[in-house]
NURORO-252080 format. One record per residue (C-alpha): residue in three letters; x negated, y, z negated. Coordinates in steps of 0.25 Angstrom, whole numbers, plus 5000, padded with zeros to 4 digits. Layout:
ALAXYZ/...
***
This chain:
MET520451744921/SER520851614914/LYS520751484922/GLN522051404925/LYS522151254921/PHE522051154932/LYS521951014926/LEU522050884934/PRO522950784928/ASP522350674919/ASP522750564929/PHE521250554933/ASP520050554925/TRP518850654927/CYS517750584935/PRO516850494925/ASP515350474926/LYS515650344933/PRO516850354942/GLU517550244949/GLN517450244964/MET518650304971/GLN519250344958/VAL519950474957/TYR519450574946/LYS519450714942/LEU518250814944/LEU518050964942/ILE517751034955/LYS516451094949/ASP515950954948/LEU516050924963/SER514850934972/PRO515150964987/THR514550884998/GLN514750985009/PHE514351125011/ALA515551185018/THR517051185018/GLY518051255027/ARG518651385021/ALA519951375028/GLU520251235023/VAL519751275009/LEU520651395008/TYR521851325014/LYS521751215003/ALA521451314992/GLY522651394995/ARG523551264994/MET522851214981/ALA523051354975/LYS524551344979/LYS524751204973/PHE524051254960/ALA524951374959/SER526151294960/GLY525751194949/THR524451114947/GLU525150984949/LYS525251004965/LEU523751034965/HIS523450914956/ASP524250824966/TYR523550874978/LEU522150854972/LEU522550714967/LEU522950684982/HIS521550734986/PRO520450674977/VAL519150734980/PRO518150624984/VAL516850634976/VAL515550554975/LYS514850554961/ARG513350554959/GLY512850574945/GLU513550694939/ARG513950754953/PHE515250724961/TYR515150754975/LEU516350804983/VAL516350724996/ASP517650775002/HIS518750875000/HIS517850984999/HIS518951075004/LEU519951034994/VAL518951054982/ARG518451194987/ALA519951234990/LEU520351194975/TYR519151274970/GLU519551394979/ALA520951384974/LEU520851364959/ASN519451384954/ASP519751524950/LYS520951474942/VAL520451354936/GLY518851354936/ASP517951244933/GLU519151154929/LEU519551134943/ALA519550984946/VAL519950884957/TYR520250744959/VAL519050664965/ARG518850524970/VAL517550464967/MET516950404980/PHE515750344974/ASP514650364963/GLY513350384969/SER512650414956/SER511750284958/LEU511250334972/SER509950414974/GLU510150564979/VAL509750514993/HIS510550394994/PHE511750474988/TRP511750574999/LYS511550465009/ALA512850395004/MET513550525004/PHE513150555018/GLU513550415023/HIS514950425016/ASN515150565023/TYR515250625009/VAL514350745012/TYR514250855023/LEU512950925023/PHE513151035033/ALA513251185029/ASP514451275031/ASN513751325044/GLY513651185049/GLY512151175046/GLY511451055040/PRO511450955035/ARG510951005022/PRO510350935010/PRO511450875000/GLU510750944988/THR511151084994/LEU512651044994/PRO513551144986/LYS513651114971/HIS515151164970/ILE516251164980/ARG516351314979/ASP514951324985/VAL515351244998/GLY515351345010/PHE516351375020/ASP516151325035/PRO517051415044/TYR516951305055/ARG517551205045/SER518651305043/LEU518851305058/ALA518851155059/TRP519951145048/LEU520851245055/VAL520651175068/ARG521051045062/ASP522251115055/HIS522651165069/HIS522651015074/GLY521351035081/TYR520950895076/MET521450795067/LYS521150775053/ASN520250655051/ASN519350575041/THR518050595048/PRO517050645038/PHE516850795039/SER517750805051/GLU518050955050/PHE516550985048/LYS516350915062/TRP517451005068/ALA516851125061/ASN515451095067/PHE516151075081/PHE516751215080/ARG515451275074/THR514751255087/ARG515851305096/ILE516551415089/LEU515851545084/LEU516651585072/ASP515751705068/GLN516351795078/ASP516751905069/LEU515451935062/MET515552085067/ALA516852095060/GLY516352035047/LYS517051905049/ALA515951805047/THR516651665050/PHE517951595054/ASP518251585039/ASP518251735038/PHE519151775049/ALA519951655055/PHE520951625044/GLU521651675031/VAL522051585020/SER523251625010/LYS523151594996/SER524151474998/GLY523251415009/ARG523951465021/ILE522951485033/GLU523151595044/LEU522151605055/THR521751745060/ASP521851775075/GLU520351755076/GLY520451625068/GLU521551575077/ASP520751595089/ILE519551515083/VAL520451405079/GLU521051395093/GLN519651395099/ALA519251285089/LEU520551205092/PHE520251205107/LEU518851155104/ALA519351045095/ALA520250995106/GLY519050995117/PRO518150885121/GLU516950935113/ALA517750895100/ALA518150755104/GLY517150685095/LEU517550765083/PRO518450695072/GLY519950715074/TYR519850765088/LEU521150785095/GLY520850835109/ARG521650915118/GLY522850825117/
***
């Protein structure tokens, strides 16, 4: 099957060897290195459906969306580390990789160039800036930075991260700027809600049985999914969650 064309406009340059800090450039997705091990499948599929819909109605809409959401990256040597918007990039990959292939690109904003730093000091700086999250898709870790996935397609799915995003979408807590906020909520639910309750039926995780996502990105919870989200909403409003970012409480 021949690939379709998806070319970002020439308004911005491709990222040079010595980029300017905070400048916006273009980069191919295959040249981005993730800085976390997991994403939430529900959020990825939701965004992928919306991006596919924009692409189908004319690439200009998708171009505009990507320009409004430049992906923050940190450069070190010949590598560009993706330090936020993993869900956006994975969603774009899921939506268009089969149609576009290796020419799939995004707009990026270069946060800083760490090429002059040693390996140890580079990752220390990344950690201090909250640019790296070293916990696995099952919550375990931290893991060594050298074991991070090399491509966005290799980032795993954490079912509790899906649950955390759905709880926020159901107004269980407020969207906020706290680093890794939804992973903190995911770990809160991980210790309180057993999602692997349908193993006998061959349903391994929340991602498998709790929701369905249409090609256009519409999410529908199953009856089982609604029960779990309702349970999570109750926990999110309780006193145990009071220290978590975006907490709303019973009121």
